[in-house]
C-alpha positions as CSV (number, residue, x, y, z in Angstrom):
1,M,28.8,12.0,0.0
2,N,28.4,13.1,-3.6
3,N,28.0,9.7,-5.2
4,G,27.7,9.5,-9.1
5,D,28.4,12.5,-11.4
6,T,30.6,14.8,-9.4
7,T,30.1,17.6,-11.9
8,K,26.6,18.2,-10.7
9,P,26.1,20.9,-7.9
10,R,25.1,19.3,-4.6
11,R,25.3,22.0,-2.0
12,W,21.6,23.1,-2.5
13,L,20.5,19.6,-1.9
14,V,22.9,19.0,1.2
15,D,21.6,22.2,2.8
16,R,18.0,21.1,2.4
17,C,18.8,17.8,4.1
18,D,20.6,19.6,6.9
19,G,17.9,22.3,7.4
20,N,20.4,24.9,6.4
21,E,19.1,26.5,3.2
22,Q,20.9,29.8,2.8
23,V,19.6,31.7,-0.2
24,M,15.9,31.6,-0.8
25,D,14.6,32.2,2.8
26,P,17.2,31.2,5.3
27,D,15.0,32.0,8.4
28,S,12.1,29.9,7.2
29,R,12.2,26.2,7.6
30,P,10.0,23.2,8.8
31,C,9.6,23.0,12.6
32,C,11.5,19.8,13.2
33,P,14.5,18.0,11.4
34,I,12.2,15.0,10.8
35,F,10.4,17.2,8.2
36,Y,13.5,18.1,6.3
37,A,14.5,16.4,3.1
38,P,15.6,12.7,3.7
39,L,19.2,12.3,4.6
40,L,19.6,9.5,2.1
41,L,19.6,12.2,-0.6
42,K,23.0,13.3,0.5
43,F,24.4,9.9,-0.1
44,F,22.5,8.8,-3.3
45,P,21.6,12.0,-5.0
46,D,21.8,10.6,-8.6
47,Y,19.4,7.7,-7.8
48,L,16.9,9.5,-5.6
49,E,16.9,13.2,-6.8
50,Q,19.1,14.4,-9.7
51,N,18.0,12.2,-12.6
52,R,15.6,12.7,-15.5
53,V,12.8,10.6,-14.1
54,M,12.7,12.4,-10.7
55,E,13.2,15.9,-12.3
56,C,10.4,15.2,-14.9
57,L,7.9,14.0,-12.3
58,G,8.9,16.9,-10.0
59,K,8.1,19.6,-12.6
60,T,4.6,18.3,-13.3
61,G,1.8,20.4,-11.9
62,L,-0.9,23.0,-12.6
63,F,0.8,26.1,-10.9
64,S,4.0,27.9,-11.4
65,P,6.9,26.8,-9.3
66,K,7.1,30.5,-8.1
67,N,3.5,30.7,-7.0
68,V,4.2,30.4,-3.2
69,T,0.6,31.3,-2.3
70,A,-0.8,28.5,-4.2
71,R,1.7,26.1,-2.9
72,K,0.9,27.0,0.7
73,V,-2.9,26.9,0.2
74,V,-2.9,23.5,-1.6
75,M,-0.4,21.8,0.6
76,I,-2.2,22.9,3.8
77,I,-5.4,21.4,2.2
78,A,-3.4,18.3,1.6
79,L,-2.1,18.4,5.2
80,L,-5.6,18.7,6.6
81,S,-6.9,15.9,4.5
82,T,-4.1,13.7,5.6
83,L,-4.8,14.5,9.3
84,I,-8.5,13.8,8.8
85,G,-7.9,10.6,6.8
86,W,-5.4,9.4,9.5
87,A,-7.9,10.0,12.3
88,F,-10.6,8.0,10.5
89,L,-8.2,5.2,9.6
90,I,-7.2,4.9,13.3
91,V,-10.8,4.6,14.2
92,S,-11.1,1.8,11.6
93,D,-8.0,0.0,13.1
94,F,-10.1,-0.6,16.3
95,S,-12.0,-3.3,14.1
96,I,-8.9,-5.5,14.8
97,S,-9.6,-5.6,18.5
98,T,-11.2,-8.5,20.3
99,Q,-12.8,-6.4,23.0
100,Y,-16.6,-5.9,22.8
101,K,-16.8,-2.0,23.0
102,Y,-14.1,-1.6,20.3
103,I,-15.7,-4.0,17.9
104,E,-19.0,-2.2,18.4
105,M,-17.3,1.2,17.8
106,A,-15.4,0.1,14.6
107,A,-17.4,-2.8,13.2
108,F,-17.2,-3.3,9.4
109,N,-20.8,-4.5,9.4
110,Y,-23.6,-4.9,11.9
111,A,-27.0,-6.4,11.7
112,S,-30.1,-6.5,13.8
113,I,-31.7,-10.1,13.9
114,S,-35.2,-10.9,14.9
115,V,-36.1,-14.6,15.6
116,N,-39.6,-15.9,15.7
117,V,-40.7,-19.3,16.9
118,N,-43.4,-20.8,14.8
119,D,-44.8,-23.2,17.5
120,N,-45.7,-20.3,19.9
121,S,-43.1,-21.6,22.3
122,T,-42.7,-19.7,25.5
123,L,-38.9,-19.1,24.7
124,V,-38.4,-16.5,22.0
125,T,-34.9,-15.0,21.4
126,N,-34.9,-11.8,19.5
127,A,-33.4,-8.3,19.4
128,T,-30.0,-9.8,18.6
129,R,-27.3,-7.4,17.3
130,I,-24.2,-8.8,15.6
131,S,-21.1,-6.5,14.9
132,L,-18.4,-8.0,12.8
133,G,-14.8,-6.8,13.2
134,L,-11.7,-8.3,11.4
135,R,-10.9,-10.9,14.1
136,A,-14.1,-11.5,16.1
137,A,-17.8,-10.9,16.2
138,A,-19.5,-8.9,19.1
139,L,-23.0,-10.2,19.9
140,A,-25.7,-8.6,22.1
141,T,-28.7,-10.7,22.6
142,S,-31.9,-9.8,24.6
143,S,-33.9,-12.8,25.5
144,Y,-37.6,-12.9,26.6
145,E,-39.2,-15.8,28.4
146,D,-43.0,-15.6,28.8
147,Y,-42.6,-11.9,27.7
148,V,-40.5,-11.1,30.8
149,D,-37.2,-9.2,30.0
150,R,-33.9,-10.7,31.0
151,E,-30.5,-8.9,30.9
152,E,-28.8,-8.4,27.6
153,D,-26.1,-11.0,27.0
154,Q,-23.0,-9.5,25.5
155,R,-20.1,-11.5,24.3
156,V,-17.2,-11.6,21.8
157,I,-16.7,-14.6,19.7
158,G,-13.5,-15.1,17.8
159,F,-13.9,-16.2,14.2
160,D,-12.5,-19.7,15.0
161,E,-15.3,-20.3,17.4
162,F,-17.8,-18.3,15.4
163,C,-17.4,-20.4,12.3
164,G,-16.8,-23.7,14.2
165,N,-20.3,-24.0,15.6
166,Q,-22.1,-23.9,12.3
167,H,-22.6,-27.7,12.1
168,E,-24.1,-28.1,15.6
169,K,-27.6,-29.4,15.5
170,E,-29.0,-28.1,18.8
171,T,-32.3,-26.3,18.6
172,L,-32.7,-22.7,19.3
173,R,-34.0,-23.3,22.8
174,D,-30.8,-25.2,23.6
175,K,-28.2,-22.9,22.0
176,T,-29.7,-19.5,21.3
177,V,-28.8,-17.1,18.6
178,S,-25.3,-16.5,19.9
179,S,-24.0,-20.0,19.2
180,L,-26.0,-20.4,15.9
181,A,-24.9,-17.0,14.7
182,S,-22.7,-18.2,11.8
183,R,-25.6,-20.1,10.3
184,I,-27.8,-17.0,10.6
185,V,-25.2,-14.5,9.3
186,F,-24.2,-16.4,6.1
187,A,-26.5,-17.6,3.4
188,N,-24.1,-20.5,3.0
189,P,-22.5,-21.5,6.3
190,D,-19.3,-22.7,4.6
191,N,-18.6,-19.1,3.6
192,C,-17.9,-18.2,7.3
193,H,-14.3,-19.6,7.1
194,Q,-13.8,-17.8,3.7
195,C,-14.8,-14.5,5.3
196,A,-12.8,-15.2,8.4
197,D,-9.6,-15.8,6.3
198,A,-10.3,-12.8,4.2
199,S,-10.7,-10.6,7.4
200,Q,-7.5,-11.9,8.8
201,A,-5.7,-11.0,5.6
202,M,-7.1,-7.5,5.7
203,V,-5.6,-6.8,9.1
204,S,-2.1,-6.4,7.5
205,S,-3.5,-4.2,4.8
206,I,-5.2,-1.8,7.1
207,L,-2.1,-1.6,9.3
208,M,0.2,-0.9,6.4
209,S,-2.1,1.9,5.3
210,T,-2.0,3.4,8.8
211,I,1.9,3.3,8.8
212,T,2.3,4.7,5.3
213,Y,0.0,7.7,6.3
214,F,2.8,9.0,8.5
215,F,5.2,9.4,5.5
216,T,2.5,11.3,3.6
217,F,2.1,13.5,6.7
218,T,5.8,14.4,6.7
219,T,5.9,15.0,3.0
220,D,2.9,17.5,3.2
221,I,4.6,19.5,5.8
222,L,7.9,19.7,4.0
223,R,6.4,20.7,0.7
224,I,4.7,23.8,2.3
225,W,8.3,25.4,2.3
226,P,9.6,25.9,-1.3
227,N,13.1,26.4,-0.1
228,Y,13.1,22.8,1.3
229,D,11.0,21.0,-1.3
230,V,12.8,18.4,-3.5
231,N,11.8,16.0,-6.3
232,C,12.2,12.9,-4.1
233,Q,9.6,14.1,-1.6
234,K,7.0,14.7,-4.2
235,V,7.5,11.4,-6.0
236,F,7.7,9.2,-2.9
237,G,4.9,11.1,-1.3
238,A,2.8,10.3,-4.3
239,F,3.9,6.7,-4.1
240,F,2.9,6.3,-0.5
241,A,-0.4,8.0,-1.3
242,I,-1.1,5.6,-4.1
243,F,0.1,2.6,-1.9
244,S,-2.3,3.6,0.9
245,T,-5.2,4.2,-1.5
246,V,-4.6,0.8,-3.1
247,M,-4.5,-0.9,0.3
248,G,-7.7,0.8,1.4
249,L,-9.5,-0.2,-1.9
250,R,-8.1,-3.7,-1.7
251,T,-9.6,-4.0,1.9
252,W,-12.9,-2.6,0.6
253,F,-13.2,-5.1,-2.4
254,I,-12.0,-8.1,-0.4
255,Y,-14.5,-7.5,2.3
256,R,-17.3,-6.9,-0.2
257,N,-16.6,-10.0,-2.3
258,Q,-15.5,-12.4,0.5
259,C,-17.9,-11.3,3.3
260,F,-20.6,-8.9,2.6
261,A,-21.8,-10.7,-0.6
262,S,-22.2,-14.0,1.4
263,F,-24.3,-12.4,4.3
264,A,-27.9,-13.7,4.6
265,S,-30.4,-10.9,4.4
266,G,-34.1,-10.6,4.8
267,W,-36.3,-13.6,6.0
268,E,-34.7,-17.0,6.3
269,C,-36.5,-20.0,7.7
270,Y,-35.2,-23.1,9.6
271,D,-36.5,-26.4,10.8
272,A,-36.3,-27.7,14.3
273,T,-32.6,-28.7,13.8
274,F,-31.9,-25.3,12.4
275,E,-31.4,-26.4,8.8
276,R,-32.6,-23.9,6.2
277,V,-36.0,-24.6,4.6
278,E,-38.2,-22.6,2.3
279,C,-40.3,-20.0,4.1
280,G,-43.2,-20.2,1.7
281,D,-45.5,-17.4,0.5
282,E,-48.1,-17.7,3.2
283,Y,-47.7,-16.2,6.6
284,T,-49.6,-14.6,9.4
285,Y,-48.6,-11.5,11.2
286,D,-49.6,-11.4,14.9
287,S,-48.3,-9.3,17.8
288,G,-45.3,-8.0,15.9
289,K,-44.3,-11.6,14.7
290,F,-44.5,-13.4,11.4
291,F,-45.7,-17.0,11.5
292,F,-45.1,-18.8,8.2
293,H,-47.6,-21.5,7.3
294,N,-45.0,-24.0,6.0
295,P,-45.2,-26.8,8.6
296,S,-41.5,-27.4,8.2
297,V,-40.7,-23.9,9.5
298,A,-39.8,-24.0,13.2
299,Y,-37.9,-20.7,13.3
300,S,-38.0,-17.6,11.1
301,V,-35.3,-15.1,11.2
302,Y,-35.1,-11.6,9.8
303,T,-31.7,-10.0,9.3
304,N,-31.1,-6.4,8.3
305,W,-27.4,-5.7,7.5
306,M,-25.9,-2.2,7.5
307,I,-22.4,-0.9,6.8
308,G,-20.5,-0.4,10.0
309,P,-18.5,2.7,11.2
310,G,-15.2,0.9,10.6
311,L,-15.9,0.4,6.9
312,I,-17.2,4.0,6.5
313,C,-14.1,5.4,8.2
314,L,-11.9,3.3,5.9
315,G,-13.8,4.8,2.9
316,V,-13.3,8.4,4.3
317,A,-9.6,7.7,4.9
318,T,-9.2,6.3,1.3
319,F,-11.0,9.4,-0.2
320,A,-8.7,11.7,1.9
321,K,-5.7,9.9,0.5
322,V,-6.9,10.5,-3.1
323,M,-7.3,14.2,-2.2
324,D,-3.7,14.3,-0.8
325,L,-2.5,12.6,-4.0
326,L,-4.2,15.2,-6.2
327,C,-2.8,18.1,-4.1
328,N,0.7,16.9,-4.4
329,F,0.3,16.4,-8.1
330,V,-0.8,19.9,-9.0
331,I,2.1,21.5,-7.0
332,P,5.5,21.3,-8.9
333,T,8.8,21.3,-7.1
334,P,10.9,24.6,-7.2
335,S,12.8,25.1,-10.5
336,I,16.2,24.8,-8.6
337,T,15.5,21.0,-8.2
338,R,16.1,20.5,-12.0
339,N,17.8,23.7,-13.3
340,R,21.6,23.3,-13.2
341,D,22.2,27.1,-13.8
342,E,20.2,27.8,-10.6
343,Q,22.0,25.1,-8.7
344,W,25.4,26.5,-9.7
345,E,24.2,30.0,-8.9
346,Y,23.3,28.7,-5.4
347,E,26.8,27.3,-5.1
348,R,28.4,30.7,-5.9
349,L,26.1,32.6,-3.6
350,V,26.8,30.3,-0.7
351,Q,30.5,30.5,-1.5
352,K,30.4,34.3,-1.5
353,Q,28.5,34.3,1.7
354,E,31.0,31.9,3.3
355,E,33.9,34.0,2.0
356,A,32.2,37.1,3.4
357,Q,31.7,35.4,6.7
358,E,35.4,34.3,6.8
359,V,36.5,37.9,6.1
360,E,34.1,39.1,8.8
361,Q,35.5,36.5,11.2
362,E,39.1,37.5,10.4
363,E,38.3,41.1,10.9
364,E,36.7,40.2,14.3
365,V,39.8,38.2,15.2
366,E,42.0,41.1,14.2
367,E,40.0,43.6,16.1
368,H,40.0,41.2,19.1
369,E,43.8,40.9,18.9
370,E,44.2,44.7,18.6
371,A,42.0,45.1,21.6
372,E,44.1,42.6,23.5
373,Q,47.3,44.3,22.5
374,E,45.9,47.6,23.6
375,E,44.9,46.2,27.0
376,Q,48.3,44.7,27.4
377,K,50.0,48.0,26.4
378,E,47.8,49.9,29.0
379,E,48.7,47.3,31.6
380,V,52.4,47.7,31.0
381,E,52.1,51.5,31.2
382,A,50.1,51.3,34.4
383,E,52.8,49.0,35.9
384,A,55.6,51.4,34.8
385,D,53.7,54.4,36.4
386,D,53.3,52.4,39.6
387,E,57.0,51.6,39.7
388,Q,57.9,55.2,39.1
389,G,55.6,56.3,41.9
390,N,57.1,53.8,44.3
391,E,60.6,55.1,43.4
392,R,59.6,58.7,44.1
393,E,58.1,57.7,47.4
394,H,61.3,55.8,48.3
395,D,63.5,58.8,47.4
396,D,61.3,61.2,49.4
397,G,61.6,59.0,52.4
398,G,65.4,58.8,52.2
399,E,65.7,62.7,52.0
400,A,63.4,63.0,55.1
401,K,65.7,60.7,57.1
402,Q,68.8,62.7,56.1
403,D,67.2,66.0,57.3
404,V,66.4,64.4,60.7
């Protein structure tokens, strides 16, 4: 169990892994064994705990190792920030879904799209809303024919289908905004596949961030108790915090560069085959619609992009992870985790406690044996008295018969 240098005291470390710390505060410990120091420390202490790197990183901080109040306050703040960040990250995870309501709830971006038909056609499609998740787009389109409302059309289009229709040449009357969405969303329709590939790659990043959040959660709980804190938990807790932060920032920058930067925004104009053309500077505004004077313009589309709740939640989760990292950094591990004198002193105190317990147990055994011997003696005496009583009764009975 004690791999490496056997001259190093290990008992303090083993007890923290077993949830059996016996000196600092034996009655105070984390609520569940999953929050104790990792069991691997018992088998590889020199690699994971008792070495210069771990001990040096463990002692870094802004407070004294003996300042229990500061430890509890700061680590509770870290725990709360972790719980809040985890909750926001789980909401962001719903952007992976392909169901309409979940994409709407956790979209990374969404846009409202208005489409005007320049030839005053009776078919006008507008009030389209596109919500982009990481695997699909959710579209809600309200259509008007002769200014009579029709039911809203809600659908989910996977990125394969979403990007696959960009080269179709049907007119707006034939296909509507839903099937031409990729050409409306992206300034260059070829960027649709690029964004789709980037979004698929981000799925693994966001899932890994969610999983590593759990390890940060366990670290924050453990480090509230100074009698169970170890260098390994601080270092690896910081590592997982940095990893989650990097994954979150990576997702942000990939989405910004591969997707958001390529979205079409503002006014875009199209001809009858829905190819982009210049809108021109001259237009007429009538009945809430813009009609551009350029004769090549058959449709004019206005797109207004906004950051979606999924991307906002990811940003909050990333900030929470940074807060947790700072909290772990400012709290050093207890001095016993690197001070050999304190570790040996722990060994001696525990040994004395165990010897005292052994003596106490021996005394209890002796007392128990004496009590049993006393009971046996009393039983023997009681049996002897009974026998003497029976003999007297027998003698008295015989005398009575002789008298008769």
